[in-house]
N, C-alpha and C positions, 0 to 999 in steps of 0.2 A: 303616273305618279309625279313626274317632273316633265312639264311641257317640252317637247322636242327631244326627249331622251327615250329611245326605243327599248322595249322589253321584248325578248325573243327566246323561244325555247331552243335548246340543243337537241336535235332529233335525227335519227337515221331515216326518217320518213321523207326522203328527198322529194319524191313525186308529189306527195300530199302537200308538203309545205310550198312547193313550187306552184301547185294549182291554187293554193290560198293567196298567192301573190305576196309572200313575205318580202320585206325590203332588202333583206340579205340573209345569207346562210351563216350560221355560227358553227364552226367545227371545234368541238371540245378536245382537250388534250388527249383523251383516251382514244380518239379516232384520227389524230393527226397523222399517224403512220399507217392508217388503214387506206392504202393507196387505191384499191378498187372503189371504195366509197368516195375518196377524195376526188378521183378522176370523174366519177359520175356527177358529183356535186358541181365541180368546176365547169363541166360541159353545159350546165343549165344557163350559164352566162350571167347569173345574178352576182352582185357583190358578195365577197366572202370575208369572214373574220376568222382567223385560224390561231388557236392557242398553241403553245409550244411546251407545255409541261411534260416532264418525263422523257423529253427527246434530246438527242445529241445535236451538235451543230451540223454534223454531216447529214443527219436525217433532215434537218431543216433546209439545208441546201437542196436536197432531193425533193422535198415538199415544194419549195419555191419553183424549181424547174418543172415539176409535174403540173402544177396549177397554172403557171405562166404560159405553158404550151397551148392552153385552151381558154384562159381567162386572165386578163390583165388587171381586172378590178378586184384586188384583194389586199388584205393587210395581215401581218403576222404580229401576234402579241407575245411579249415575254411573259412567262408564267412559270411558277413553281407549284406543283401539285401537292400541297400539304395544307391541312385544315385544323386549327389556324396556322398560318405561315409565320415562322420566326423571322425577325428582321435580317439576321445574318444569312438567311437562305433566299432572300429576295433576288439578289444579284441584278440590280438595276443597270449595271454596266453592260449587261448583254444588250440592252436597248441600243447603246452606242455601237456595239459590234454588228447588230442587225442592220443599223443604218448604213454602216460601211459596206456590208455584204450585199444588201438589197436596196440600193439607193433609189430605185424607181418605184417603190411601193411604200405606203405609210407603215410605220412601226408603232405598236401600242403596248399596253400593259394590262394584264388580267391579274388582279390581286385577291389574295385570300388572307391577308394579314388583318390584325386587329386595328381598328381605327382608320383614319383617312390620310394621315401625314405622308406615308410612303407613296400612296397613289398620287398625291399632289406633287411630290418630288419627281415622280415619273414624268408628269406633264412638263415640269421644268427641264427635264433632260431631253425633251423632244417627243414624248409619246403623243401620237395624234388620235389614238382611240383608247378609251379606258373602259374596262369591264369590272364591275363589282356585283356580287350577289346581294340580294335583298331578302330580309326576313321580317316578319311581324313580331317575332319574339326570339331572342337569342338563347333562351332557356329551353326551347323545344328540343326534342330528341334529334340527334344527328349532328355530327361535327361541322357540317356546312353552315348550320345556323349560327354557331359560335363565330365563324369567320365572315359572316355576312353583316350588312349594315341595316339598321332599322330605318324606316322612312325619313325620320328627321335627320339622321346622320347622312343619308344619301343626298338630301336637299343641301345640307351644309357642304358636302363634297363638291357638288356642282358649283355652288357659289365660290368655293375656294379655287376650283379649277379656272373659272372665268376670271377671277382676280389675278391668278398667275399668268394666264394668257395675256392679260393687259400688261402685266409687269415685264413680260419677255421683251417687249419693245423692239428697239432697233439695234443693229450691230454697229452702227456708225457712231463713233464717239465724237461729241461736239459739245460746245456750250449751249445748254438748252434755255429757252425763254424763262422757265421756272427758276433757273439759277442766276439770272441777271441781278436780282436784288442782293443776293448773297455775294456775288462777285463784286458788285459796286461797293459793298461794305468791307469785304475781306481781301479783295484782290490787291496784290502788291506790285510795286514798280521798282525799277533800278533807280537808286538815288546816290548822290555824292556822299561819301563817308566823311570827307573833309572838303574845305573850299578848294575848288579846282580853277586855277587861273586860265584866262583865255589863251589859246595856243598850246595848251598842255596836250600831250599824247597820253591817252587813257591807259592805265594799268588796273589790274583787278583790285589791288589794295587801295585804290581811290574810290571804289564802288561798293555798295551794299544793297540789300533788298529790304524795303519797308512798305507799309501802307502809307500812301502819300497822294496829295492832290496838288496840281493836276496830275493825271496819269502820265507816266513816262513809258519807257521801254518795259515790256514784260520781263520777269525774272529769267525766263528761259533764253533770253537774248543777251544776257550779261557777257558771255564769253565772246560774242560777236563784236562787242564794243571795244574790246582790248585792241590797242593800237590805233584807234580812231583819234582824230584831233578835234578839240572843242573850239568853237568859234567865239564863244563868249564865256565869261566867268560863270561858274555854277556854284551856288552857295551850298554850305553844309546842309544835308538833309533835303536839298532841293531835288525834285525829279529830273532825271536825265531824259530830255525830250529830243525829238527828231531835229527841231530847229536849232538845237545847241551843238549838233554834230556836223562837222565839215564833210562835204561830199556824201551826205547820208543817202541821197538817191542812187548813188552808184554802189551802195552796199548790196551784196548778193543776199537775196531772201529765198528761203526754201518754200 
């Protein structure tokens, strides 16, 4: 349906699927607390995707410990087993809790809600795996069809997820190259509020912040200038620059 997106049945036929060479085992919520089945599946050594609908946090801790004892390649999906799922029952915050409790495995989301918005939000919250059911017609008999995505919706979901993945970006806050033009136009400097004679000791009431050329001290350094001595006269509205400040090079910078 979508290149690179696997479709896989949920099945109790572990041996059969293992012989088929499926890329991973999907454990549906109804079997997540079926520990004999879970143990048998995990011992096959294939990657596992485990939904957590209808389970308690304590059960999920036990699931994690059981599977981890024989298979380290698995993930847990936050899931609420209702079709269709109401937004107030989604509980995306559980994704964050799973990330805290199980930091060494990927955490994902299995959604049965209407539309794609909540699933995309799950990705923004850190979901590494997403599961949605697909139908050819939502009017077909069975509540699962109502909660499923038609092919065109599924394609749009994948596009939206890829866009969000790009938008997640970096956790390092800095001036980006794409911001330089705006910074050059709107970036402000410390300027003289009034004429400041040479030899004056700066006080805050002598200074203000404006867009000015040439660039002077950035606004966040205005408090550091208090008490500094100016070497030359600074005209009203003129930028306060390094060369106008006595002993600037001895100023402590963070």
